[in-house]
N, C-alpha and C positions, 0 to 999 in steps of 0.2 A: 350349450349343442340344445339343452332343453328349450331354450328363449324363441327357437324354430318350430318349436309346434310339432316332431316329426314324431314316427310312430321309433319304440323299440327297434324293430327289423331296424328300422334308416339309420339309426344312433347306429349300433352294432357294427352296420354293413362300414360308417364312416371311420368306427374305430380300428376297424380290420383295414384301412386304407392308410389313416395317423401309424401303424404298427409297421406296414408295410415299408413306406414311408423311410420310419425312424429308424428302421434295421439297415439302411442303405447306409445314414449319416454313419460321417467319423465316429471312432467308440465311444472316445471326451465326453461325445455330443448327450448319446444314450442315455446315459443315465437321467441325467436332471432332465430329458423331452421326458423320459417312462414316471419318474417320478411326479410331472406339472400334467401328464396323463392320465394318468392312477387314481390323483388325487382328488382329479373328480368325479370318481367310482368310487372312491375309499370312503368320502366326507358323508353321502347321505349313508351308504354303507352302515356306518359304525352306528350314524345317528337310529336308525332302524333298529341294529342290533342289538344297542343298548338301551333302547326304549320297549316299552310296554305296550307299544299300539298296534289295532286290531291288524289284519291282511288284508287287501284287496285284492285278487291276483291280479298281474298284467299293470294297479297302478305306481306311483316312485313308491308307493313302502312297501313292497313288496319288495323283498331282497332278492328275487329272483332278477327284476331287473340286472342290479348294478352284477351280479356274482355273476352274470352272462358278457356284461359289455368287459369287462375285467379279464372274463376266461376270452374274449374276444382278442385285445390285445395281447395275450402275455401264449395266443397260439398262433397268431401273427407277425411276434416278433422274432425274429433270426440274426442277429447279430452276426459279424465274423468274429468270430474269437480266438484268438492265435496260444497255441496247444502252451500252455506253464503261464498261461494273463489268468487274472479272474472276471468271471462273466461281466459286464455292467449293468444286471440286471437282478446279482446274485445280493446285493443288500437290501434292496425292494422287496424279492422274494421272503429272505425273513424279519422286514419289517409287517409284511400282509399277513403273514401266518396267523398269527394270532385274531389278530382277529376276524379270520374264516376259518379259525380254529372254533372261537367264541359263537360263531352266526351255525355249525354243526352240531356242539353242545345245546340252543338256545330252543334250532327246529328240528332236535332229532326225531321227535313221534312225524315227520311232515318229513314221508319220501322223494316227493315231489321239492323240495329245498334239498334236501338231504344230496339226492344227487345231482344236482347244480353245484354245489359245497362239493362236492369229488369232483365234477368235472372240472372244477378252478383251480382245485389242486392239481391236478393233472395236468395240465396242462403249462402250471407256474413251476412245475418238476422239469415236465419235457422242454421250457426254456431253456434251464440253468442246467440239465443233466444232474452231475454227480455233485455240481457246485452247493443243489439241495441237501445237504448231507445234515447241516446242524439243525433243519425241520426233524430229519427220520426216525428217530427216536420218539420221539414226542408223536405225531404225525402215527405210528405204528400204532402205541401205545392206546393212542384214542379211538385208534379204527374200529380196532381187537377192541372195546371196552362198546361203545356203540353198539357194534353186527351184533354182539354174545344179548344184546335187553331186544336191536330191535330189526335184526336179520334184514340191514335195507344189502340188498345183493351189487350194490355199487362201491361196499370198500372191498366186495372178494376184484372187482372191476380193479381200480385203484391198488390194492394191492397188487395185482398182476402190472401195471407198469413198474411200479418199486423194486418187484424183480427184470422186468428188464433194462432198469436200469442201473441197477446196483447188484444182480445175481454175480454177475464175475468176480466182484471185490470179496475177497476172502474174507477180509471182518466185517461183513455185510450178511454170510449166506448165514449162519447160526441164527443170527437175528430174525431174518424173515423167514427159516426155518420153523420156527418157532412163532411167528404168525402166523405160517401156514394153520398148524396145530391149532392155535387157540381157535382159528375159523370151523377149522374141520369137527368139531365138536357140536358147536349149535349148526352145522351148516345140513349133518347128518339127520338131527333129531328132528329138521324140522322137516326132513326130506322120506324121514319112514314113519308122520305121520300120515293116516288116513288121507291117499291121493296125495299124496305128498310132492311124490310127480311128479303131477300132472297143475296141481297147483302153483309151483311156481319153476317155468321155466327156464326163467331169469338165473335163478338160484344156480340151474346146472351148467349153465353157459356162460357163466361168471368163475366159477367153480373151477371149473374145465381146463379156460380160458387160463387161470392163472395156472394149472399146475401143469398144462404145457410151455407156459414161460419158463417155470422152474428146469421143466427136461432140455430147456432148451441155452436157458442160462448156467445151469450148477445141477446139471443130469448126477454125477456122480453122488452126493450131495442128497439128492431126490430120492434118489435109489436106496440107499441106507436109510431111508426113515421110515420111522415107527411107523408113521401113518398110511404107507404108500397101497399095504394090503387094503384098507380098509377105500381106496380111494380106487384104488381098481375093481374090488368087488362092487363101490357103487357104478361106478361107466358099467360095467358089465351087465347092470341090471338100469340105468340111467337112456344104455342106445338104444332103447325099442321107443323113448319117448316117442309121440309121435306132436315134436316140434320144429321148427328147420333151424335156427339156430342153435337152439339146445343140442340139436342132434349131431351137429356141423361140430361143435366145439367138445362133445367125447369122442368125437371118432378120429375128429383129427389126436388128440390128446392119446385114444388108444390106437392109434396105427403109426407115434412114431415107433421108429425103431425099439429106444429102451421100454419102451411100454409092450410094444409086442411081444417080445421075449417075456419079460415077464406073467404076460397073458396065458401064452402056452405052455406058463409050466405053473398055471391057479388048478 
């Protein structure tokens, strides 16, 4: 593709089209086609992640170029999968995960690259749904560890995706709640700093998107959580923030019927 000297935006568009077509092919052809399509992106990404070369934004040595291309493939690949059958992309998602995990670790200090890693992981999970279960535990462990150190709010957003996918699975609820509790402590410390609410609207937005997902997917477990009181207190303060997206997320959370009941009892 790069022999045509097209821009990265054009390349992403071409991959989007290729993925849409691939998704319409017979299921037995999807896995091999996806493997070939992704290999073109994974090879240079692997070389970048496993070398110490300096980054140049937007160049072929920038991992976001390849992360965006991978994200475009998984976002637009929607093969028809019959209930009870293995998703044709499951195996590749498991194969891709170690490289994405390594990228998250290597570039953990760079919020721009970390956000693109999370975005790519998000679309791989959305692609295969609950069949991404084998990567769930290591993913959550890494998210919690990196968020504790760097407070990138994209991990909160990615957490909301996991709750959306797995929040109705009885065997996953406790682990997801533990993820929430692990996120809460560093988040509250960040927001309690001087001008913390004003300086971190993305964190507020993503935190309450995560909490709203819990209410939608696992309301009973969430409302029994030891963190609920602190989350509600935070929401009551954060609802005054002058930031559209953050304010919308907080109010959406507060106006959910279960939350509204508890708010009136505080």
